[in-house]
N, C-alpha and C positions, 0 to 999 in steps of 0.2 A: 458286248453288244455290237451288232452288225452296223457297219458304216455304209450309208447310202450316199453316193456322190453322183451328181449330175455333171456331165461334161458336154460342152457345146461350143460352137462358134456362131455368133449372132451379130448382125449388123446393128447400127445405131438405132434403127427402128424395130429391132428384135427379129428381123427377117432371118430365117434359117435356110430356106430353099424354095424352089419352084419346080413344078412338074417332076417331083421326086428326084431332083438333082441339086447339087450345091451351087451357090451363086458366085463362088470365087475359088481360086486355087492358091493355097498358102502352104507350101511344102514344110516349113518349120512347124506349123500347127499340126500337120499330119504326123510329123515325127514326135511331137509332144503327146499327141493323142495315143500313139502306139506305145510310147514309153510309160505313160501313166496307166493305161488299161491292160497291158500285157500281163497275163497270168491271173487275171480276175474275170469273173463273169460280167457280161454286158447285156443289159436289158434294152430291148427296142421294139418298136412296132413293126408290123409286117412290111409296110412300105419302105421303112428304113433298111430292113434286111434285104429286100429285093433291089435296093439301089446299089448293093455291093456286087461286084462280079462273082465273088465266091466268099465263103465265111472268112473272117479275119483270123490269122493264125494265133495259136496259143491263148485263146479266149473261148470260154463257153458262152454260146449265144442263147439267150432266152428271148424268144420271139412271141410277142403278144398279138393275137388276132381274134376277131369275133367269129371267123369261119371255122366251124367245128370239124370240117373235113380237110383243113389245111395240113399238109405234111411237108417235111424237109428231110431230104435223104443225106444228111451229113451227121456223123456221130457226135460232133461237138455242138449240135443245135437241139434245143428243146422248144416245142410249141406249147404255149399256154393260152388261156382265154381271158385273163384279167391281170391287172397289176398285182393284186393280192396273191394270185397263183404264181406269178413270177417271183415274188418275194419269198413265198413258201419254198419254191424250187431252189432258192439260193440261200436258205436260212443257215446252212452249215458254213457258208463263206464269210470271211471276216469283212471283206469289202466288195461292194457291188456297184457297178457303174450304170447309170441311166444314160443312154446315148441318143435318144430321140424316137420319133419325131415330136413335133409340137404338142400333140395330144398326150403323148406318154410323159413328156416333161411336166405338163400341167397336172396330170394325175399323180405323178410321183413327188411333186414339190412338197407336199405335207410330210413325206417320209424322209426327205433329203436333209442331211446335216451339213453338206458342203457342196459348193458349185465351182467347178473349174470352167470359167467362161473366157473364150477368146472374143473380145469385142472388136469387130471389124469396123474401122472408121469410115463408113459410107452408109448410104441408105439404098434399099433395093425394093423393086416390085417383087413380091413373093406371095406364095399361097400357104406357107408354113411359118409359124412364128414361135419364138421362145416366150414363155410367159413373163409378164411384167412382174418384177420383184418388188415387194414391199420393203422399202429401205429400213423400216423400223424393225424388221425381222432378220436382216442380213448385214453383216459387217465385212468390208474388204480387208483381208489380212495380207494380201500379196498383190503387187501390181508391177508389171514389166512391159514397157512400151517398145514396139518394134516399128521403126519407120519403113516405108516402102523401099525396095531395092531392086536389083536386077532379077531376082527370083520371086519377088512379092510385089504385085501391082498396087497393093493397098496397105496403108498403115493399120496396125492392129495392136491391141494391148491384152496381155494375159492378166486375168483377174481371178483371184481366189476369194470366194465368199464363204463365210461360216455362219451358221444360224446363231443368232443371239439367244441366250437362255430365256 
């Protein structure tokens, strides 16, 4: 069975970003994201894809858009028009990562078995948010706190949630 994993960094108020940009810079979180997702397909909305300077290396990008004329000229990118089409395009893959944005996380939550969440210990004014998790459906199985330091202006905690049966 295919494993669907959402991976995100969200503030205490579930803020993800504003104006198609991240709200913080956490180098260790970028390294963790790269380590966890490399070699696996990543599913995202068009705005998330367009926030990257170029496609991320060693990952197949599945980009969801309502725009039927949208094209991407990179061989490791596939354009689809629904989450269901994205899941069909990756059905041969063992693990698929949902990487945002807010609307895509919300749509994918019912299919997701695991969430890798970096909880940024601050609140932000944002226009994109991670969905509120129903604690009755999710259990934290891993937690690792990182205090702020010279490279990280904010405290954050890595949290791994798994869906309860």
